[in-house]
C-alpha positions as CSV (number, residue, x, y, z in Angstrom):
1,M,-11.2,-13.0,11.8
2,E,-9.6,-9.6,12.3
3,I,-9.2,-7.4,9.3
4,I,-6.3,-4.9,8.7
5,D,-6.7,-2.6,5.7
6,A,-3.1,-1.9,4.7
7,H,-4.0,0.7,2.0
8,V,-6.5,3.7,2.5
9,H,-6.3,7.4,1.7
10,L,-7.4,10.6,3.4
11,D,-5.9,13.1,1.0
12,D,-7.7,14.7,-1.9
13,V,-7.5,11.6,-4.0
14,I,-8.8,12.1,-7.6
15,N,-9.7,15.7,-6.8
16,T,-12.8,15.0,-4.7
17,K,-14.2,18.0,-2.9
18,F,-14.6,16.4,0.6
19,S,-13.1,18.2,3.6
20,K,-10.5,16.2,5.5
21,E,-13.0,16.0,8.4
22,K,-15.7,14.5,6.3
23,R,-13.3,12.1,4.7
24,M,-12.1,11.0,8.2
25,K,-15.7,10.5,9.3
26,L,-16.5,8.4,6.2
27,L,-13.3,6.3,6.7
28,L,-14.2,5.5,10.4
29,Q,-17.8,4.7,9.4
30,N,-16.5,2.3,6.7
31,M,-14.1,0.6,9.1
32,K,-16.8,0.2,11.7
33,S,-19.4,-1.2,9.4
34,N,-17.0,-3.6,7.8
35,K,-15.3,-4.6,11.1
36,V,-11.9,-3.4,10.0
37,K,-9.8,-3.1,13.2
38,N,-6.8,-1.2,11.9
39,A,-6.0,0.8,8.7
40,F,-2.8,2.2,7.3
41,V,-3.3,5.7,5.9
42,L,-1.0,6.5,2.9
43,A,0.2,10.0,2.3
44,D,-0.1,11.0,-1.3
45,V,1.8,12.9,-4.0
46,E,0.1,14.8,-6.8
47,S,-1.4,12.6,-9.5
48,V,-4.1,15.0,-10.7
49,I,-3.6,18.8,-11.0
50,G,-5.4,20.7,-8.3
51,E,-5.2,18.0,-5.6
52,S,-4.4,19.2,-2.0
53,F,-2.3,17.3,0.4
54,F,-1.2,16.9,4.0
55,S,2.5,16.8,4.7
56,N,3.7,13.7,6.7
57,E,3.6,15.8,9.9
58,Q,0.1,17.1,9.2
59,M,-1.2,13.7,8.4
60,A,0.4,12.3,11.6
61,E,-1.3,15.0,13.6
62,F,-4.6,14.4,11.9
63,I,-4.8,10.7,12.6
64,Q,-3.1,10.8,16.0
65,P,-6.4,10.7,18.1
66,Y,-7.3,7.4,16.4
67,K,-5.1,4.6,17.7
68,N,-6.3,2.1,15.0
69,L,-5.0,4.4,12.2
70,H,-1.3,4.2,11.2
71,L,0.7,6.4,8.9
72,V,2.6,5.4,5.8
73,G,4.5,8.5,4.8
74,K,5.6,9.8,1.5
75,V,8.9,10.9,0.1
76,P,8.4,12.8,-3.2
77,L,11.3,12.6,-5.6
78,K,12.4,16.2,-5.0
79,Y,12.9,15.4,-1.4
80,S,14.5,12.0,-1.8
81,S,18.0,13.2,-0.9
82,N,17.0,16.3,1.2
83,N,18.6,15.8,4.6
84,T,16.2,18.2,6.4
85,Y,13.2,16.3,5.0
86,L,14.8,12.9,5.8
87,K,15.6,14.0,9.4
88,K,11.9,14.7,10.0
89,L,11.1,11.4,8.4
90,K,13.6,9.6,10.7
91,R,12.0,11.2,13.8
92,L,8.5,10.0,12.8
93,I,9.7,6.5,12.1
94,S,11.9,6.2,15.2
95,E,8.9,7.3,17.4
96,K,6.7,4.7,15.6
97,V,4.4,7.5,14.4
98,M,5.1,6.4,10.8
99,R,5.0,2.7,10.0
100,G,6.2,2.7,6.5
101,I,7.1,4.8,3.4
102,K,5.4,4.9,0.0
103,I,7.0,6.0,-3.3
104,Y,5.3,6.7,-6.6
105,P,7.6,5.9,-9.6
106,G,4.9,6.0,-12.3
107,Y,3.7,9.5,-11.3
108,E,7.1,11.0,-10.7
109,Y,9.1,9.3,-13.5
110,F,11.8,7.2,-11.9
111,Y,12.4,3.5,-11.5
112,P,12.1,1.9,-8.1
113,Y,15.8,1.2,-7.9
114,D,16.7,4.9,-8.4
115,K,19.9,5.8,-6.6
116,R,18.3,9.1,-5.4
117,Y,16.2,7.1,-3.0
118,K,19.2,5.3,-1.4
119,K,18.9,7.2,1.9
120,V,15.2,6.4,2.0
121,Y,15.9,2.7,1.5
122,G,18.4,3.0,4.3
123,L,15.9,4.4,6.7
124,C,13.4,1.6,5.9
125,R,16.2,-1.0,6.5
126,E,17.5,0.7,9.7
127,F,14.0,0.8,11.3
128,D,12.6,-2.4,9.7
129,V,9.6,-0.7,8.1
130,P,8.2,-1.6,4.7
131,L,8.6,0.4,1.5
132,M,5.4,0.5,-0.4
133,I,5.7,1.1,-4.2
134,H,2.9,2.2,-6.4
135,T,2.8,-0.2,-9.4
136,G,0.5,-1.1,-12.2
137,D,-2.2,1.0,-13.7
138,I,-1.9,4.8,-13.4
139,S,-3.9,7.8,-14.3
140,G,-3.4,11.4,-15.6
141,K,0.1,12.1,-16.8
142,G,1.7,9.0,-15.2
143,I,4.0,6.9,-17.3
144,L,3.5,3.1,-17.3
145,K,7.1,2.1,-18.0
146,Y,8.1,3.3,-14.5
147,S,5.2,1.5,-12.9
148,T,5.7,-2.1,-14.1
149,P,6.4,-4.5,-11.2
150,L,9.4,-6.2,-12.8
151,H,11.6,-3.2,-12.0
152,V,11.1,-3.9,-8.3
153,D,13.2,-7.1,-8.7
154,E,16.4,-5.1,-9.1
155,L,15.8,-3.1,-5.9
156,A,14.9,-6.3,-4.0
157,N,17.9,-8.1,-5.2
158,K,20.2,-5.2,-4.2
159,Y,18.7,-4.9,-0.7
160,P,17.5,-8.3,0.5
161,D,16.8,-6.9,4.0
162,L,14.5,-4.2,2.7
163,K,10.8,-5.2,3.1
164,I,8.9,-4.2,0.0
165,I,5.2,-4.2,-0.8
166,I,4.1,-4.0,-4.5
167,C,0.9,-2.1,-4.3
168,H,-2.1,-3.1,-6.4
169,M,-0.6,-6.5,-7.2
170,G,1.1,-4.7,-10.2
171,N,-2.3,-4.9,-11.9
172,P,-2.7,-5.7,-14.8
173,W,0.8,-7.4,-14.5
174,H,-0.2,-9.7,-11.7
175,I,1.9,-12.7,-13.0
176,D,5.0,-10.4,-13.2
177,T,4.3,-9.4,-9.6
178,A,3.9,-13.1,-8.6
179,A,7.3,-13.9,-10.2
180,V,9.0,-11.0,-8.3
181,T,7.5,-12.0,-5.0
182,L,8.3,-15.6,-5.5
183,K,12.0,-14.9,-6.3
184,N,12.5,-12.4,-3.5
185,D,11.8,-13.4,0.1
186,N,11.5,-9.7,1.0
187,V,8.8,-8.7,-1.5
188,Y,5.0,-8.9,-0.9
189,A,2.0,-7.5,-2.7
190,D,-1.3,-5.9,-1.7
191,T,-4.8,-6.3,-3.1
192,S,-5.6,-2.6,-3.2
193,G,-7.3,-0.8,-6.1
194,L,-8.0,-3.8,-8.3
195,F,-11.4,-2.3,-9.4
196,Y,-13.0,1.1,-9.3
197,K,-15.6,1.9,-6.7
198,K,-18.1,-1.0,-6.8
199,L,-17.5,-4.7,-7.8
200,D,-19.9,-6.3,-10.2
201,D,-20.2,-10.1,-10.7
202,Q,-18.2,-10.2,-13.9
203,M,-15.3,-8.3,-12.5
204,K,-15.5,-10.4,-9.3
205,K,-15.0,-13.6,-11.3
206,F,-12.2,-12.0,-13.3
207,L,-10.3,-10.9,-10.2
208,Q,-10.9,-14.1,-8.3
209,K,-9.0,-15.8,-11.1
210,K,-6.2,-13.3,-11.0
211,I,-5.7,-13.6,-7.3
212,E,-5.7,-17.4,-7.4
213,E,-3.1,-17.4,-10.2
214,F,-1.0,-15.1,-8.1
215,I,-1.2,-17.2,-5.0
216,Q,-0.5,-20.4,-6.9
217,W,3.0,-19.0,-7.3
218,N,3.4,-17.9,-3.7
219,G,2.6,-20.4,-1.0
220,K,-1.1,-20.1,-0.3
221,G,-1.4,-16.4,0.7
222,E,1.9,-15.9,2.4
223,K,2.9,-13.1,0.1
224,L,-0.4,-11.2,-0.2
225,I,-1.7,-8.4,2.0
226,F,-5.3,-7.1,2.1
227,G,-5.7,-3.4,1.1
228,S,-8.8,-1.7,-0.3
229,D,-7.5,1.6,-1.7
230,W,-10.6,3.3,-0.1
231,P,-12.2,5.6,-1.1
232,I,-11.2,4.9,-4.7
233,T,-12.4,1.3,-4.2
234,D,-15.3,0.2,-2.0
235,M,-14.1,-1.3,1.2
236,R,-16.9,-3.7,1.7
237,D,-16.6,-5.1,-1.9
238,S,-12.8,-5.4,-1.4
239,I,-13.4,-7.6,1.7
240,K,-16.0,-9.7,-0.1
241,L,-13.6,-10.4,-2.9
242,I,-11.1,-12.0,-0.6
243,R,-13.7,-13.8,1.4
244,S,-15.2,-15.2,-1.8
245,L,-12.0,-16.9,-3.0
246,P,-13.3,-20.5,-3.5
247,H,-10.2,-22.5,-3.0
248,F,-8.7,-20.8,0.1
249,S,-8.9,-22.0,3.7
250,N,-9.7,-19.7,6.6
251,K,-6.1,-20.0,7.6
252,E,-4.9,-18.6,4.2
253,K,-7.5,-15.8,4.3
254,K,-6.4,-14.9,7.9
255,L,-2.9,-14.4,6.6
256,I,-4.1,-12.1,3.8
257,F,-6.5,-10.1,6.1
258,E,-4.3,-9.8,9.1
259,G,-1.2,-12.0,9.6
260,N,1.0,-10.7,6.8
261,A,0.4,-7.0,7.5
262,R,0.8,-7.5,11.2
263,K,4.2,-9.0,10.6
264,L,5.4,-6.6,8.0
265,F,4.4,-3.4,9.8
266,N,5.5,-4.7,13.2
267,L,2.0,-3.9,14.5
268,N,2.5,-5.7,17.8
269,K,5.6,-3.7,18.6
270,K,5.2,-0.7,20.9
């Protein structure tokens, strides 16, 4: 069963002191040891003061030698209507260097349906790439009211042809996320960042129940995408969590591990 990790990071997440080169080496080692064939690298915006970041162009150049790594770019709020920034974004997407866009409502204080992102939504729709939205738990000076998954419903309802991925299953609001994904054919969720670092037995049982409750709403895995949130969350434990789901068939797990992401990110397209 092939594994696609739809949610990993290479930026200075939570202010670690790793060089980008060391982080890349660790990511590739983790992918190899866990038999992860492809990974989507998400460009980040500041969530902790002092973090350092690649631009979309720098991240694209950094991962370019690795054909199994794919870029999901960022559009910080201050650039959401900036035509120069968006022109660069359009080039990266049209050349299939960038496979999606992520926005961070809870960290930048806006709702997912904010009109300032209208041009960004338009780009995603024009090129049929998914919009990933950080939802659920946040850290630092983030504000939870902007991060609750129910707000995604208004965006999805307005743009039914916009493919949307609710990151982190909206955790802890996984049932709200389930309701939004059930109601809207164009909305999915990923499993990233449901725990921090390692997964103990108690948390494993807790999360198994959450994921099963989510999928009971959503057609046996057709709305769920595997993501680890590495290095915040251990990649091996993230995979084990999905594999350990007791009431799921191999066909359903294959959708989560590979099929849904391959479809949403158009991974088979040149």
